[in-house]
PDB file with one MODEL, atoms N, CA, C and O in Angstrom:
MODEL        1
ATOM      1  N   MET A   1       2.063   1.322 -17.773  1.00  0.00           N
ATOM      2  CA  MET A   1       2.817   1.294 -16.663  1.00  0.00           C
ATOM      3  C   MET A   1       2.725  -0.229 -16.278  1.00  0.00           C
ATOM      4  O   MET A   1       1.687  -0.882 -16.384  1.00  0.00           O
ATOM      5  N   LYS A   2       3.814  -0.678 -15.864  1.00  0.00           N
ATOM      6  CA  LYS A   2       3.976  -2.191 -15.307  1.00  0.00           C
ATOM      7  C   LYS A   2       4.505  -2.163 -13.919  1.00  0.00           C
ATOM      8  O   LYS A   2       5.534  -1.551 -13.635  1.00  0.00           O
ATOM      9  N   ILE A   3       3.761  -2.863 -13.010  1.00  0.00           N
ATOM     10  CA  ILE A   3       4.204  -3.038 -11.635  1.00  0.00           C
ATOM     11  C   ILE A   3       5.154  -4.419 -11.619  1.00  0.00           C
ATOM     12  O   ILE A   3       4.609  -5.522 -11.572  1.00  0.00           O
ATOM     13  N   SER A   4       6.449  -4.298 -11.656  1.00  0.00           N
ATOM     14  CA  SER A   4       7.253  -5.438 -11.834  1.00  0.00           C
ATOM     15  C   SER A   4       7.450  -6.253 -10.703  1.00  0.00           C
ATOM     16  O   SER A   4       7.816  -7.416 -10.869  1.00  0.00           O
ATOM     17  N   ASP A   5       7.208  -5.684  -9.292  1.00  0.00           N
ATOM     18  CA  ASP A   5       7.444  -6.576  -8.137  1.00  0.00           C
ATOM     19  C   ASP A   5       6.540  -5.889  -7.103  1.00  0.00           C
ATOM     20  O   ASP A   5       6.356  -4.673  -7.157  1.00  0.00           O
ATOM     21  N   VAL A   6       5.950  -6.695  -6.119  1.00  0.00           N
ATOM     22  CA  VAL A   6       5.315  -6.358  -5.108  1.00  0.00           C
ATOM     23  C   VAL A   6       5.952  -7.247  -4.014  1.00  0.00           C
ATOM     24  O   VAL A   6       6.165  -8.456  -4.107  1.00  0.00           O
ATOM     25  N   ARG A   7       6.223  -6.428  -2.943  1.00  0.00           N
ATOM     26  CA  ARG A   7       6.494  -7.079  -1.636  1.00  0.00           C
ATOM     27  C   ARG A   7       5.748  -6.634  -0.378  1.00  0.00           C
ATOM     28  O   ARG A   7       5.441  -5.460  -0.171  1.00  0.00           O
ATOM     29  N   ILE A   8       5.478  -7.643   0.443  1.00  0.00           N
ATOM     30  CA  ILE A   8       4.512  -7.470   1.499  1.00  0.00           C
ATOM     31  C   ILE A   8       5.178  -7.989   2.796  1.00  0.00           C
ATOM     32  O   ILE A   8       5.790  -9.050   2.914  1.00  0.00           O
ATOM     33  N   ARG A   9       4.934  -6.980   3.823  1.00  0.00           N
ATOM     34  CA  ARG A   9       5.492  -7.285   5.137  1.00  0.00           C
ATOM     35  C   ARG A   9       4.234  -7.385   5.997  1.00  0.00           C
ATOM     36  O   ARG A   9       3.529  -6.389   6.161  1.00  0.00           O
ATOM     37  N   LEU A  10       3.955  -8.491   6.516  1.00  0.00           N
ATOM     38  CA  LEU A  10       2.596  -8.622   7.383  1.00  0.00           C
ATOM     39  C   LEU A  10       3.015  -7.851   8.671  1.00  0.00           C
ATOM     40  O   LEU A  10       4.196  -7.757   9.009  1.00  0.00           O
ATOM     41  N   VAL A  11       2.058  -7.344   9.321  1.00  0.00           N
ATOM     42  CA  VAL A  11       2.048  -6.858  10.645  1.00  0.00           C
ATOM     43  C   VAL A  11       1.262  -7.500  11.591  1.00  0.00           C
ATOM     44  O   VAL A  11       0.051  -7.276  11.604  1.00  0.00           O
ATOM     45  N   ASN A  12       1.852  -8.394  12.515  1.00  0.00           N
ATOM     46  CA  ASN A  12       1.132  -9.322  13.224  1.00  0.00           C
ATOM     47  C   ASN A  12       0.900  -8.784  14.839  1.00  0.00           C
ATOM     48  O   ASN A  12       1.356  -9.367  15.823  1.00  0.00           O
ATOM     49  N   LYS A  13       0.221  -7.745  14.864  1.00  0.00           N
ATOM     50  CA  LYS A  13      -0.042  -7.217  16.080  1.00  0.00           C
ATOM     51  C   LYS A  13      -1.643  -7.277  16.245  1.00  0.00           C
ATOM     52  O   LYS A  13      -2.335  -6.701  15.406  1.00  0.00           O
ATOM     53  N   GLU A  14      -2.231  -7.957  17.303  1.00  0.00           N
ATOM     54  CA  GLU A  14      -3.694  -7.910  17.651  1.00  0.00           C
ATOM     55  C   GLU A  14      -4.123  -6.502  17.939  1.00  0.00           C
ATOM     56  O   GLU A  14      -3.438  -5.586  18.396  1.00  0.00           O
ATOM     57  N   ASP A  15      -5.476  -6.500  17.563  1.00  0.00           N
ATOM     58  CA  ASP A  15      -6.278  -5.111  17.746  1.00  0.00           C
ATOM     59  C   ASP A  15      -5.461  -4.029  16.984  1.00  0.00           C
ATOM     60  O   ASP A  15      -5.335  -2.935  17.534  1.00  0.00           O
ATOM     61  N   ASN A  16      -4.879  -4.245  15.734  1.00  0.00           N
ATOM     62  CA  ASN A  16      -4.110  -3.093  15.055  1.00  0.00           C
ATOM     63  C   ASN A  16      -4.906  -3.029  13.775  1.00  0.00           C
ATOM     64  O   ASN A  16      -5.263  -4.122  13.337  1.00  0.00           O
ATOM     65  N   LYS A  17      -5.251  -1.955  13.093  1.00  0.00           N
ATOM     66  CA  LYS A  17      -5.937  -1.833  11.958  1.00  0.00           C
ATOM     67  C   LYS A  17      -4.868  -2.033  10.788  1.00  0.00           C
ATOM     68  O   LYS A  17      -5.176  -2.503   9.692  1.00  0.00           O
ATOM     69  N   LEU A  18      -3.521  -1.608  11.151  1.00  0.00           N
ATOM     70  CA  LEU A  18      -2.551  -1.912  10.065  1.00  0.00           C
ATOM     71  C   LEU A  18      -2.207  -3.387   9.934  1.00  0.00           C
ATOM     72  O   LEU A  18      -1.641  -4.036  10.814  1.00  0.00           O
ATOM     73  N   LYS A  19      -2.602  -3.859   8.751  1.00  0.00           N
ATOM     74  CA  LYS A  19      -2.289  -5.278   8.634  1.00  0.00           C
ATOM     75  C   LYS A  19      -1.123  -5.595   7.764  1.00  0.00           C
ATOM     76  O   LYS A  19      -0.638  -6.716   7.920  1.00  0.00           O
ATOM     77  N   ALA A  20      -0.610  -4.847   6.917  1.00  0.00           N
ATOM     78  CA  ALA A  20       0.731  -5.046   6.365  1.00  0.00           C
ATOM     79  C   ALA A  20       1.273  -3.652   5.771  1.00  0.00           C
ATOM     80  O   ALA A  20       0.629  -2.603   5.742  1.00  0.00           O
ATOM     81  N   VAL A  21       2.640  -3.857   5.284  1.00  0.00           N
ATOM     82  CA  VAL A  21       3.056  -2.688   4.717  1.00  0.00           C
ATOM     83  C   VAL A  21       3.873  -3.143   3.437  1.00  0.00           C
ATOM     84  O   VAL A  21       4.721  -4.034   3.493  1.00  0.00           O
ATOM     85  N   ALA A  22       3.549  -2.460   2.285  1.00  0.00           N
ATOM     86  CA  ALA A  22       3.864  -2.977   0.958  1.00  0.00           C
ATOM     87  C   ALA A  22       5.141  -2.012   0.168  1.00  0.00           C
ATOM     88  O   ALA A  22       5.423  -0.851   0.464  1.00  0.00           O
ATOM     89  N   SER A  23       5.684  -2.708  -0.717  1.00  0.00           N
ATOM     90  CA  SER A  23       6.709  -1.918  -1.516  1.00  0.00           C
ATOM     91  C   SER A  23       6.399  -2.371  -3.096  1.00  0.00           C
ATOM     92  O   SER A  23       6.296  -3.534  -3.487  1.00  0.00           O
ATOM     93  N   ILE A  24       6.292  -1.302  -3.811  1.00  0.00           N
ATOM     94  CA  ILE A  24       6.302  -1.800  -5.210  1.00  0.00           C
ATOM     95  C   ILE A  24       7.479  -1.343  -6.087  1.00  0.00           C
ATOM     96  O   ILE A  24       8.105  -0.317  -5.818  1.00  0.00           O
ATOM     97  N   THR A  25       7.727  -2.019  -6.999  1.00  0.00           N
ATOM     98  CA  THR A  25       8.545  -1.645  -8.243  1.00  0.00           C
ATOM     99  C   THR A  25       7.932  -1.299  -9.288  1.00  0.00           C
ATOM    100  O   THR A  25       7.131  -2.155  -9.664  1.00  0.00           O
ATOM    101  N   ILE A  26       7.984  -0.362  -9.929  1.00  0.00           N
ATOM    102  CA  ILE A  26       7.537   0.089 -11.203  1.00  0.00           C
ATOM    103  C   ILE A  26       8.513   0.160 -12.380  1.00  0.00           C
ATOM    104  O   ILE A  26       9.406   0.997 -12.515  1.00  0.00           O
ATOM    105  N   GLU A  27       8.203  -0.864 -13.230  1.00  0.00           N
ATOM    106  CA  GLU A  27       8.922  -1.179 -14.513  1.00  0.00           C
ATOM    107  C   GLU A  27      10.465  -1.270 -14.281  1.00  0.00           C
ATOM    108  O   GLU A  27      11.295  -0.748 -15.024  1.00  0.00           O
ATOM    109  N   ASP A  28      10.727  -1.940 -13.248  1.00  0.00           N
ATOM    110  CA  ASP A  28      12.102  -2.514 -12.829  1.00  0.00           C
ATOM    111  C   ASP A  28      12.920  -1.096 -12.597  1.00  0.00           C
ATOM    112  O   ASP A  28      14.148  -1.184 -12.606  1.00  0.00           O
ATOM    113  N   CYS A  29      12.344   0.166 -12.396  1.00  0.00           N
ATOM    114  CA  CYS A  29      13.313   1.158 -12.254  1.00  0.00           C
ATOM    115  C   CYS A  29      12.851   2.246 -11.137  1.00  0.00           C
ATOM    116  O   CYS A  29      13.588   3.211 -10.935  1.00  0.00           O
ATOM    117  N   PHE A  30      11.692   2.110 -10.442  1.00  0.00           N
ATOM    118  CA  PHE A  30      11.302   3.077  -9.572  1.00  0.00           C
ATOM    119  C   PHE A  30      10.474   2.202  -8.442  1.00  0.00           C
ATOM    120  O   PHE A  30       9.596   1.387  -8.724  1.00  0.00           O
ATOM    121  N   VAL A  31      10.935   2.538  -7.067  1.00  0.00           N
ATOM    122  CA  VAL A  31      10.319   1.874  -5.961  1.00  0.00           C
ATOM    123  C   VAL A  31       9.531   2.844  -5.127  1.00  0.00           C
ATOM    124  O   VAL A  31       9.933   3.997  -4.975  1.00  0.00           O
ATOM    125  N   VAL A  32       8.498   2.438  -4.623  1.00  0.00           N
ATOM    126  CA  VAL A  32       7.799   3.117  -3.811  1.00  0.00           C
ATOM    127  C   VAL A  32       7.565   2.113  -2.388  1.00  0.00           C
ATOM    128  O   VAL A  32       7.035   1.003  -2.438  1.00  0.00           O
ATOM    129  N   HIS A  33       8.050   2.727  -1.206  1.00  0.00           N
ATOM    130  CA  HIS A  33       7.956   2.005  -0.075  1.00  0.00           C
ATOM    131  C   HIS A  33       6.915   2.486   0.871  1.00  0.00           C
ATOM    132  O   HIS A  33       6.418   3.597   0.691  1.00  0.00           O
ATOM    133  N   ASP A  34       6.606   1.856   1.705  1.00  0.00           N
ATOM    134  CA  ASP A  34       5.691   2.103   2.869  1.00  0.00           C
ATOM    135  C   ASP A  34       4.285   2.477   2.495  1.00  0.00           C
ATOM    136  O   ASP A  34       3.756   3.504   2.921  1.00  0.00           O
ATOM    137  N   ILE A  35       3.660   1.582   1.650  1.00  0.00           N
ATOM    138  CA  ILE A  35       2.364   1.740   1.308  1.00  0.00           C
ATOM    139  C   ILE A  35       1.530   0.877   2.261  1.00  0.00           C
ATOM    140  O   ILE A  35       1.668  -0.343   2.160  1.00  0.00           O
ATOM    141  N   LYS A  36       0.726   1.340   3.127  1.00  0.00           N
ATOM    142  CA  LYS A  36       0.084   0.706   4.081  1.00  0.00           C
ATOM    143  C   LYS A  36      -1.253   0.052   3.555  1.00  0.00           C
ATOM    144  O   LYS A  36      -1.991   0.526   2.692  1.00  0.00           O
ATOM    145  N   ILE A  37      -1.418  -1.137   4.249  1.00  0.00           N
ATOM    146  CA  ILE A  37      -2.629  -2.032   3.882  1.00  0.00           C
ATOM    147  C   ILE A  37      -3.474  -1.887   5.254  1.00  0.00           C
ATOM    148  O   ILE A  37      -2.997  -2.431   6.250  1.00  0.00           O
ATOM    149  N   VAL A  38      -4.573  -1.260   5.358  1.00  0.00           N
ATOM    150  CA  VAL A  38      -5.366  -1.096   6.525  1.00  0.00           C
ATOM    151  C   VAL A  38      -6.748  -1.672   6.477  1.00  0.00           C
ATOM    152  O   VAL A  38      -7.433  -1.705   5.455  1.00  0.00           O
ATOM    153  N   GLU A  39      -7.107  -2.120   7.643  1.00  0.00           N
ATOM    154  CA  GLU A  39      -8.510  -2.765   7.727  1.00  0.00           C
ATOM    155  C   GLU A  39      -9.552  -1.601   8.125  1.00  0.00           C
ATOM    156  O   GLU A  39      -9.488  -0.888   9.127  1.00  0.00           O
ATOM    157  N   GLY A  40     -10.446  -1.578   7.190  1.00  0.00           N
ATOM    158  CA  GLY A  40     -11.373  -0.497   7.383  1.00  0.00           C
ATOM    159  C   GLY A  40     -12.841  -0.905   7.628  1.00  0.00           C
ATOM    160  O   GLY A  40     -12.906  -2.110   7.871  1.00  0.00           O
ATOM    161  N   ALA A  41     -13.859  -0.380   7.639  1.00  0.00           N
ATOM    162  CA  ALA A  41     -15.235  -0.816   8.008  1.00  0.00           C
ATOM    163  C   ALA A  41     -15.615  -1.611   6.855  1.00  0.00           C
ATOM    164  O   ALA A  41     -16.472  -2.483   6.998  1.00  0.00           O
ATOM    165  N   ASP A  42     -14.985  -1.375   5.550  1.00  0.00           N
ATOM    166  CA  ASP A  42     -15.488  -2.093   4.380  1.00  0.00           C
ATOM    167  C   ASP A  42     -14.545  -3.222   3.834  1.00  0.00           C
ATOM    168  O   ASP A  42     -14.713  -3.797   2.758  1.00  0.00           O
ATOM    169  N   GLY A  43     -13.587  -3.446   4.676  1.00  0.00           N
ATOM    170  CA  GLY A  43     -12.412  -4.298   4.278  1.00  0.00           C
ATOM    171  C   GLY A  43     -11.173  -3.462   4.126  1.00  0.00           C
ATOM    172  O   GLY A  43     -11.048  -2.268   4.402  1.00  0.00           O
ATOM    173  N   VAL A  44     -10.158  -4.404   3.574  1.00  0.00           N
ATOM    174  CA  VAL A  44      -8.882  -3.623   3.471  1.00  0.00           C
ATOM    175  C   VAL A  44      -8.784  -2.629   2.359  1.00  0.00           C
ATOM    176  O   VAL A  44      -9.520  -2.682   1.374  1.00  0.00           O
ATOM    177  N   PHE A  45      -7.887  -1.748   2.530  1.00  0.00           N
ATOM    178  CA  PHE A  45      -7.537  -0.662   1.613  1.00  0.00           C
ATOM    179  C   PHE A  45      -6.179  -0.250   1.755  1.00  0.00           C
ATOM    180  O   PHE A  45      -5.520  -0.421   2.781  1.00  0.00           O
ATOM    181  N   ILE A  46      -5.698   0.393   0.522  1.00  0.00           N
ATOM    182  CA  ILE A  46      -4.155   0.849   0.813  1.00  0.00           C
ATOM    183  C   ILE A  46      -4.219   2.401   1.003  1.00  0.00           C
ATOM    184  O   ILE A  46      -5.107   3.113   0.536  1.00  0.00           O
ATOM    185  N   ALA A  47      -3.109   2.847   1.786  1.00  0.00           N
ATOM    186  CA  ALA A  47      -2.867   4.222   2.140  1.00  0.00           C
ATOM    187  C   ALA A  47      -1.532   4.287   1.568  1.00  0.00           C
ATOM    188  O   ALA A  47      -0.675   3.411   1.679  1.00  0.00           O
ATOM    189  N   MET A  48      -1.408   5.506   0.880  1.00  0.00           N
ATOM    190  CA  MET A  48      -0.054   5.760   0.143  1.00  0.00           C
ATOM    191  C   MET A  48       0.833   6.275   1.189  1.00  0.00           C
ATOM    192  O   MET A  48       0.346   6.654   2.254  1.00  0.00           O
ATOM    193  N   PRO A  49       2.225   6.324   0.953  1.00  0.00           N
ATOM    194  CA  PRO A  49       3.016   7.037   1.908  1.00  0.00           C
ATOM    195  C   PRO A  49       2.764   8.423   2.171  1.00  0.00           C
ATOM    196  O   PRO A  49       2.443   9.236   1.304  1.00  0.00           O
ATOM    197  N   SER A  50       2.941   8.711   3.582  1.00  0.00           N
ATOM    198  CA  SER A  50       2.468  10.014   4.100  1.00  0.00           C
ATOM    199  C   SER A  50       3.497  10.517   5.002  1.00  0.00           C
ATOM    200  O   SER A  50       4.433   9.810   5.375  1.00  0.00           O
ATOM    201  N   ARG A  51       3.340  11.712   5.353  1.00  0.00           N
ATOM    202  CA  ARG A  51       4.121  12.350   6.492  1.00  0.00           C
ATOM    203  C   ARG A  51       3.201  13.264   7.123  1.00  0.00           C
ATOM    204  O   ARG A  51       2.174  13.664   6.575  1.00  0.00           O
ATOM    205  N   LYS A  52       3.633  13.635   8.443  1.00  0.00           N
ATOM    206  CA  LYS A  52       2.622  14.427   9.388  1.00  0.00           C
ATOM    207  C   LYS A  52       3.182  15.726   9.053  1.00  0.00           C
ATOM    208  O   LYS A  52       4.396  15.890   8.930  1.00  0.00           O
ATOM    209  N   THR A  53       2.165  16.825   8.874  1.00  0.00           N
ATOM    210  CA  THR A  53       2.572  18.077   8.769  1.00  0.00           C
ATOM    211  C   THR A  53       2.616  18.773   9.962  1.00  0.00           C
ATOM    212  O   THR A  53       2.280  18.155  10.972  1.00  0.00           O
ATOM    213  N   ASN A  54       3.021  20.133  10.079  1.00  0.00           N
ATOM    214  CA  ASN A  54       3.206  20.782  11.404  1.00  0.00           C
ATOM    215  C   ASN A  54       1.979  21.021  11.953  1.00  0.00           C
ATOM    216  O   ASN A  54       1.940  21.148  13.176  1.00  0.00           O
ATOM    217  N   ASP A  55       0.828  21.122  11.238  1.00  0.00           N
ATOM    218  CA  ASP A  55      -0.607  21.358  11.735  1.00  0.00           C
ATOM    219  C   ASP A  55      -1.347  20.000  12.291  1.00  0.00           C
ATOM    220  O   ASP A  55      -2.448  20.030  12.842  1.00  0.00           O
ATOM    221  N   GLY A  56      -0.611  18.851  12.076  1.00  0.00           N
ATOM    222  CA  GLY A  56      -1.082  17.533  12.560  1.00  0.00           C
ATOM    223  C   GLY A  56      -1.903  16.887  11.487  1.00  0.00           C
ATOM    224  O   GLY A  56      -2.473  15.836  11.781  1.00  0.00           O
ATOM    225  N   ASP A  57      -2.040  17.384  10.269  1.00  0.00           N
ATOM    226  CA  ASP A  57      -2.692  16.544   9.247  1.00  0.00           C
ATOM    227  C   ASP A  57      -1.665  15.616   8.477  1.00  0.00           C
ATOM    228  O   ASP A  57      -0.461  15.744   8.698  1.00  0.00           O
ATOM    229  N   TYR A  58      -2.067  14.824   7.711  1.00  0.00           N
ATOM    230  CA  TYR A  58      -1.226  13.809   6.940  1.00  0.00           C
ATOM    231  C   TYR A  58      -1.042  14.163   5.586  1.00  0.00           C
ATOM    232  O   TYR A  58      -2.125  14.304   5.016  1.00  0.00           O
ATOM    233  N   LYS A  59       0.048  14.379   4.789  1.00  0.00           N
ATOM    234  CA  LYS A  59      -0.059  14.640   3.368  1.00  0.00           C
ATOM    235  C   LYS A  59       0.752  13.375   2.654  1.00  0.00           C
ATOM    236  O   LYS A  59       1.767  12.900   3.162  1.00  0.00           O
ATOM    237  N   ASP A  60       0.236  12.945   1.545  1.00  0.00           N
ATOM    238  CA  ASP A  60       0.783  12.008   0.815  1.00  0.00           C
ATOM    239  C   ASP A  60       2.201  12.408   0.296  1.00  0.00           C
ATOM    240  O   ASP A  60       2.343  13.545  -0.154  1.00  0.00           O
ATOM    241  N   ILE A  61       3.237  11.566   0.331  1.00  0.00           N
ATOM    242  CA  ILE A  61       4.584  11.820  -0.328  1.00  0.00           C
ATOM    243  C   ILE A  61       4.595  11.548  -1.521  1.00  0.00           C
ATOM    244  O   ILE A  61       5.088  12.302  -2.360  1.00  0.00           O
ATOM    245  N   ALA A  62       3.983  10.280  -1.827  1.00  0.00           N
ATOM    246  CA  ALA A  62       3.765   9.783  -3.455  1.00  0.00           C
ATOM    247  C   ALA A  62       2.366   9.220  -3.639  1.00  0.00           C
ATOM    248  O   ALA A  62       1.795   8.617  -2.730  1.00  0.00           O
ATOM    249  N   HIS A  63       1.881   9.407  -4.712  1.00  0.00           N
ATOM    250  CA  HIS A  63       0.446   9.061  -5.025  1.00  0.00           C
ATOM    251  C   HIS A  63       0.174   9.089  -6.341  1.00  0.00           C
ATOM    252  O   HIS A  63       0.748   9.918  -7.047  1.00  0.00           O
ATOM    253  N   PRO A  64      -0.779   8.156  -6.905  1.00  0.00           N
ATOM    254  CA  PRO A  64      -1.134   8.270  -8.362  1.00  0.00           C
ATOM    255  C   PRO A  64      -1.914   9.426  -8.604  1.00  0.00           C
ATOM    256  O   PRO A  64      -2.576  10.062  -7.784  1.00  0.00           O
ATOM    257  N   LEU A  65      -1.756   9.650  -9.922  1.00  0.00           N
ATOM    258  CA  LEU A  65      -2.425  11.076 -10.455  1.00  0.00           C
ATOM    259  C   LEU A  65      -3.902  10.649 -11.034  1.00  0.00           C
ATOM    260  O   LEU A  65      -4.749  11.527 -11.201  1.00  0.00           O
ATOM    261  N   ASN A  66      -4.131   9.539 -11.276  1.00  0.00           N
ATOM    262  CA  ASN A  66      -5.478   8.960 -11.778  1.00  0.00           C
ATOM    263  C   ASN A  66      -6.019   7.844 -11.328  1.00  0.00           C
ATOM    264  O   ASN A  66      -5.315   6.972 -10.819  1.00  0.00           O
ATOM    265  N   THR A  67      -7.406   7.715 -11.460  1.00  0.00           N
ATOM    266  CA  THR A  67      -8.064   6.489 -10.874  1.00  0.00           C
ATOM    267  C   THR A  67      -7.542   5.169 -11.465  1.00  0.00           C
ATOM    268  O   THR A  67      -7.555   4.108 -10.840  1.00  0.00           O
ATOM    269  N   GLU A  68      -7.080   5.316 -12.721  1.00  0.00           N
ATOM    270  CA  GLU A  68      -6.735   3.951 -13.513  1.00  0.00           C
ATOM    271  C   GLU A  68      -5.423   3.421 -12.845  1.00  0.00           C
ATOM    272  O   GLU A  68      -5.285   2.227 -12.579  1.00  0.00           O
ATOM    273  N   THR A  69      -4.432   4.394 -12.575  1.00  0.00           N
ATOM    274  CA  THR A  69      -3.390   3.937 -11.873  1.00  0.00           C
ATOM    275  C   THR A  69      -3.740   3.649 -10.462  1.00  0.00           C
ATOM    276  O   THR A  69      -3.512   2.490 -10.113  1.00  0.00           O
ATOM    277  N   ARG A  70      -4.180   4.346  -9.683  1.00  0.00           N
ATOM    278  CA  ARG A  70      -4.570   4.002  -8.346  1.00  0.00           C
ATOM    279  C   ARG A  70      -5.282   2.515  -8.424  1.00  0.00           C
ATOM    280  O   ARG A  70      -4.784   1.644  -7.710  1.00  0.00           O
ATOM    281  N   GLU A  71      -6.261   2.218  -9.132  1.00  0.00           N
ATOM    282  CA  GLU A  71      -6.737   0.914  -9.168  1.00  0.00           C
ATOM    283  C   GLU A  71      -5.830  -0.356  -9.693  1.00  0.00           C
ATOM    284  O   GLU A  71      -6.015  -1.504  -9.288  1.00  0.00           O
ATOM    285  N   LEU A  72      -4.823   0.015 -10.652  1.00  0.00           N
ATOM    286  CA  LEU A  72      -3.842  -0.756 -10.917  1.00  0.00           C
ATOM    287  C   LEU A  72      -2.720  -1.134  -9.769  1.00  0.00           C
ATOM    288  O   LEU A  72      -2.180  -2.239  -9.724  1.00  0.00           O
ATOM    289  N   ILE A  73      -2.473  -0.165  -8.938  1.00  0.00           N
ATOM    290  CA  ILE A  73      -1.532  -0.342  -7.843  1.00  0.00           C
ATOM    291  C   ILE A  73      -2.471  -1.153  -6.780  1.00  0.00           C
ATOM    292  O   ILE A  73      -2.119  -2.196  -6.229  1.00  0.00           O
ATOM    293  N   LYS A  74      -3.558  -0.588  -6.610  1.00  0.00           N
ATOM    294  CA  LYS A  74      -4.495  -1.386  -5.423  1.00  0.00           C
ATOM    295  C   LYS A  74      -4.567  -2.697  -5.747  1.00  0.00           C
ATOM    296  O   LYS A  74      -4.227  -3.534  -4.911  1.00  0.00           O
ATOM    297  N   TYR A  75      -5.004  -3.065  -6.964  1.00  0.00           N
ATOM    298  CA  TYR A  75      -5.100  -4.574  -7.236  1.00  0.00           C
ATOM    299  C   TYR A  75      -3.838  -5.319  -7.094  1.00  0.00           C
ATOM    300  O   TYR A  75      -3.866  -6.338  -6.405  1.00  0.00           O
ATOM    301  N   ALA A  76      -2.661  -4.933  -7.685  1.00  0.00           N
ATOM    302  CA  ALA A  76      -1.486  -5.602  -7.463  1.00  0.00           C
ATOM    303  C   ALA A  76      -1.143  -5.736  -6.065  1.00  0.00           C
ATOM    304  O   ALA A  76      -0.608  -6.775  -5.680  1.00  0.00           O
ATOM    305  N   ILE A  77      -1.399  -4.776  -5.254  1.00  0.00           N
ATOM    306  CA  ILE A  77      -0.930  -4.866  -3.637  1.00  0.00           C
ATOM    307  C   ILE A  77      -1.907  -5.770  -2.989  1.00  0.00           C
ATOM    308  O   ILE A  77      -1.491  -6.688  -2.282  1.00  0.00           O
ATOM    309  N   LEU A  78      -3.238  -5.572  -3.186  1.00  0.00           N
ATOM    310  CA  LEU A  78      -4.112  -6.474  -2.433  1.00  0.00           C
ATOM    311  C   LEU A  78      -4.086  -7.943  -2.938  1.00  0.00           C
ATOM    312  O   LEU A  78      -4.387  -8.833  -2.143  1.00  0.00           O
ATOM    313  N   THR A  79      -3.725  -8.263  -4.283  1.00  0.00           N
ATOM    314  CA  THR A  79      -3.569  -9.655  -4.686  1.00  0.00           C
ATOM    315  C   THR A  79      -2.302 -10.218  -4.057  1.00  0.00           C
ATOM    316  O   THR A  79      -2.251 -11.363  -3.607  1.00  0.00           O
ATOM    317  N   ALA A  80      -1.248  -9.338  -4.044  1.00  0.00           N
ATOM    318  CA  ALA A  80       0.003  -9.962  -3.367  1.00  0.00           C
ATOM    319  C   ALA A  80      -0.302 -10.095  -1.879  1.00  0.00           C
ATOM    320  O   ALA A  80       0.254 -11.028  -1.300  1.00  0.00           O
ATOM    321  N   TYR A  81      -1.037  -9.363  -1.236  1.00  0.00           N
ATOM    322  CA  TYR A  81      -1.224  -9.353   0.275  1.00  0.00           C
ATOM    323  C   TYR A  81      -2.220 -10.625   0.458  1.00  0.00           C
ATOM    324  O   TYR A  81      -2.008 -11.390   1.398  1.00  0.00           O
ATOM    325  N   ASN A  82      -3.192 -10.834  -0.339  1.00  0.00           N
ATOM    326  CA  ASN A  82      -3.949 -12.019  -0.211  1.00  0.00           C
ATOM    327  C   ASN A  82      -3.272 -13.412  -0.324  1.00  0.00           C
ATOM    328  O   ASN A  82      -3.538 -14.418   0.334  1.00  0.00           O
ATOM    329  N   ASP A  83      -2.290 -13.250  -1.349  1.00  0.00           N
ATOM    330  CA  ASP A  83      -1.504 -14.503  -1.322  1.00  0.00           C
ATOM    331  C   ASP A  83      -0.490 -14.715  -0.399  1.00  0.00           C
ATOM    332  O   ASP A  83      -0.114 -15.872  -0.212  1.00  0.00           O
ATOM    333  N   GLU A  84       0.076 -13.690   0.280  1.00  0.00           N
ATOM    334  CA  GLU A  84       0.925 -13.732   1.362  1.00  0.00           C
ATOM    335  C   GLU A  84       0.116 -14.360   2.604  1.00  0.00           C
ATOM    336  O   GLU A  84       0.662 -15.110   3.414  1.00  0.00           O
ATOM    337  N   LEU A  85      -1.084 -14.026   2.670  1.00  0.00           N
ATOM    338  CA  LEU A  85      -1.874 -14.560   3.788  1.00  0.00           C
ATOM    339  C   LEU A  85      -2.270 -16.055   3.597  1.00  0.00           C
ATOM    340  O   LEU A  85      -2.566 -16.751   4.567  1.00  0.00           O
ATOM    341  N   LYS A  86      -2.266 -16.504   2.387  1.00  0.00           N
ATOM    342  CA  LYS A  86      -2.473 -17.963   2.302  1.00  0.00           C
ATOM    343  C   LYS A  86      -1.274 -18.742   2.553  1.00  0.00           C
ATOM    344  O   LYS A  86      -1.462 -19.959   2.584  1.00  0.00           O
ATOM    345  N   LYS A  87       0.022 -18.299   2.755  1.00  0.00           N
ATOM    346  CA  LYS A  87       1.310 -18.849   3.029  1.00  0.00           C
ATOM    347  C   LYS A  87       1.184 -19.438   4.364  1.00  0.00           C
ATOM    348  O   LYS A  87       2.147 -19.999   4.885  1.00  0.00           O
TER     349      LYS A  87
ENDMDL
END
């Protein structure tokens, strides 16, 4: 799998754990929007797009099925995020 494009939209609100929102393009043919970059206790992490269920929980709409794919997506997004912060 090749991630052919990563786009980052920074969120510039003080006291907000949400730092940015990312979109990725996979092999120039499939796009996933609204991947959140969140500040946690151990640094930033990604949260896949989700929706709120009727019982108040959140359920991912799209997500990787294995660790290797999750790490590939995480690395691509956080690299692009750090590059965007340097601008």
